[in-house]
C-alpha positions as CSV (number, residue, x, y, z in Angstrom):
1,X,81.4,94.3,111.2
2,X,79.5,97.3,110.0
3,X,79.9,100.9,111.6
4,X,77.5,100.3,114.2
5,X,79.1,97.1,115.2
6,X,82.3,98.9,115.6
7,X,81.0,101.6,117.5
8,X,79.4,98.7,120.1
9,X,83.0,97.4,120.3
10,X,84.6,100.7,120.8
11,X,81.8,101.6,124.0
12,X,82.5,98.0,125.6
13,X,86.6,98.9,125.3
14,X,87.2,102.9,126.4
15,X,85.7,105.0,129.5
16,X,82.5,106.8,128.6
17,X,84.7,110.1,128.6
18,X,87.1,108.3,125.9
19,X,83.7,106.7,124.1
20,X,82.7,110.5,123.5
21,X,86.0,111.8,122.3
22,X,86.2,109.0,119.3
23,X,82.8,109.4,118.3
24,X,83.1,113.2,118.6
25,X,86.7,112.4,116.4
26,X,84.3,110.3,114.0
27,X,81.7,113.2,113.3
28,X,84.8,115.6,112.7
29,X,86.5,113.3,110.4
30,X,83.3,112.5,108.5
31,X,83.0,116.7,108.1
32,X,86.5,117.2,106.9
33,X,86.4,114.7,104.9
34,X,83.6,116.0,103.0
35,X,85.4,119.6,102.7
36,X,88.3,118.2,101.5
37,X,87.2,115.4,99.2
38,X,88.0,112.4,101.2
39,X,86.3,109.1,101.6
40,X,83.5,110.4,104.6
41,X,82.7,107.4,105.5
42,X,86.3,106.2,105.8
43,X,87.0,108.8,108.2
44,X,84.6,108.1,110.6
45,X,85.4,105.0,110.6
46,X,88.9,105.5,111.1
47,X,87.4,108.1,113.4
48,X,85.4,105.6,115.9
49,X,88.7,103.4,116.0
50,X,91.3,105.7,116.0
51,X,91.7,105.0,119.7
52,X,90.5,101.0,120.0
53,X,93.7,100.9,122.0
54,X,93.8,103.6,124.2
55,X,92.5,102.2,127.7
56,X,94.3,99.3,127.1
57,X,97.2,98.1,129.4
58,X,100.5,98.8,128.2
59,X,101.8,95.0,128.6
60,X,98.6,94.4,126.3
61,X,99.8,97.2,124.0
62,X,103.0,95.8,123.9
63,X,102.2,91.8,123.1
64,X,100.1,93.2,119.8
65,X,102.7,95.4,118.4
66,X,105.6,92.4,119.3
67,X,103.2,89.5,118.3
68,X,102.8,91.6,114.8
69,X,107.1,92.4,114.9
70,X,107.3,96.4,115.6
71,X,110.1,96.8,117.5
72,X,110.1,100.2,119.1
73,X,112.7,102.5,118.6
74,X,113.9,104.5,121.7
75,X,112.0,107.3,121.0
76,X,108.9,104.9,120.9
77,X,109.9,102.6,124.0
78,X,109.9,106.1,126.2
79,X,106.6,107.4,124.7
80,X,103.8,105.4,126.0
81,X,101.5,108.0,124.6
82,X,102.1,106.9,121.0
83,X,101.7,103.3,121.9
84,X,98.2,103.2,120.9
85,X,98.9,104.6,117.6
86,X,100.9,101.5,116.8
87,X,98.9,98.9,118.5
88,X,95.1,100.3,117.5
89,X,96.8,99.4,113.9
90,X,97.6,95.6,114.5
91,X,94.2,95.5,116.5
92,X,92.2,96.7,113.4
93,X,94.3,93.9,111.5
94,X,95.0,91.0,113.9
95,X,91.9,91.8,115.4
96,X,89.2,93.5,113.2
97,X,90.3,91.9,110.0
98,X,90.4,95.3,108.6
99,X,92.5,95.2,105.2
100,X,92.3,99.1,103.9
101,X,95.3,100.3,104.2
102,X,93.7,104.1,104.3
103,X,92.1,103.5,107.3
104,X,94.4,101.3,109.2
105,X,97.6,104.1,108.4
106,X,94.9,106.9,108.8
107,X,94.7,104.8,112.9
108,X,98.8,104.3,113.1
109,X,99.6,107.9,112.3
110,X,97.0,109.7,114.3
111,X,98.9,111.0,116.6
112,X,103.0,111.5,115.3
113,X,101.8,112.1,111.8
114,X,104.0,111.5,109.1
115,X,105.8,112.3,105.8
116,X,103.7,112.3,102.5
117,X,100.4,111.5,105.2
118,X,97.2,110.7,102.8
119,X,94.3,112.8,103.0
120,X,92.4,110.7,105.0
121,X,95.8,110.5,107.7
122,X,95.4,114.1,107.7
123,X,91.7,114.0,108.1
124,X,91.8,112.0,111.0
125,X,94.9,113.8,112.6
126,X,93.2,117.4,112.6
127,X,90.1,116.4,114.0
128,X,91.6,114.4,116.8
129,X,92.9,117.8,117.5
130,X,89.7,119.8,117.1
131,X,87.1,117.2,118.5
132,X,83.9,119.1,120.1
133,X,85.2,118.3,123.8
134,X,88.5,119.2,122.9
135,X,89.4,122.1,126.1
136,X,93.2,122.5,125.9
137,X,95.1,126.0,125.1
138,X,95.1,126.9,121.7
139,X,92.3,124.2,120.5
140,X,90.5,127.6,119.1
141,X,93.4,128.6,116.7
142,X,93.5,124.9,115.7
143,X,90.1,125.0,114.8
144,X,90.4,128.3,113.2
145,X,93.6,126.9,111.0
146,X,91.2,123.9,110.3
147,X,88.5,126.5,108.5
148,X,91.0,127.8,106.7
149,X,91.9,124.7,105.4
150,X,93.5,120.6,106.1
151,X,97.2,121.4,105.0
152,X,97.2,124.4,107.2
153,X,95.7,122.7,110.1
154,X,98.0,119.3,110.1
155,X,101.3,121.9,110.3
156,X,99.4,123.8,113.2
157,X,99.0,120.7,115.1
158,X,102.4,119.3,114.3
159,X,104.1,122.6,115.3
160,X,101.5,122.2,118.6
161,X,103.2,118.6,119.2
162,X,106.5,119.6,118.4
163,X,106.7,122.7,120.5
164,X,104.5,120.7,123.2
165,X,107.1,118.4,123.3
166,X,110.3,120.7,123.3
167,X,109.4,122.5,126.1
168,X,108.8,119.7,127.9
169,X,112.2,118.2,127.6
170,X,110.6,115.3,125.7
171,X,111.8,113.2,122.7
172,X,109.7,114.2,119.1
173,X,109.4,111.1,117.0
174,X,110.8,111.5,113.7
175,X,107.6,111.0,112.0
176,X,106.3,114.2,113.0
177,X,109.8,115.9,112.7
178,X,109.4,114.3,108.6
179,X,105.9,115.5,108.6
180,X,106.6,119.1,109.3
181,X,109.9,118.8,107.4
182,X,107.9,118.1,104.4
183,X,105.0,120.6,104.6
184,X,107.6,123.1,105.1
185,X,109.6,122.7,102.2
186,X,106.0,121.8,100.1
187,X,105.0,124.9,100.9
188,X,108.5,126.9,100.1
189,X,108.5,125.3,96.7
190,X,111.8,123.3,97.7
């Protein structure tokens, strides 16, 4: 498949609003990739596909994960919002036949981040936060952070996620905490 076919697949799998978001993330991913030295075409593709399973029913998400041997942790079991990223990475491999680990990992970790994120993973993580249609409280600060540098924007996204979840009394995925800790330790040279 080429990128046009993937765009059409996403159009068919998602609502109009979610499709527009995916296309905005793709455009933003390409722009960020060009600025920071990541592969712009891989970034665009990962942006297009990052929410491929977002609107699939939870049963379908669970089925594809279980079929791939993914065992959900207690945190993941209680956070359905994270399932689409894990299921999406499997969908890319098993259904679409995508073998590029950079693209697969960018989709897999676009919600939580993870320790030692690749450049492409960081690009898609940030693009998902700042895509053109986003209107949440704090989005302008996130966009400003992205203007100052990708690393600063990733850290701002992690802080936003951790604060938001803790204020709601929800568990925080260990990958998000590991990403945050790694970046803070690197920033302080430890």
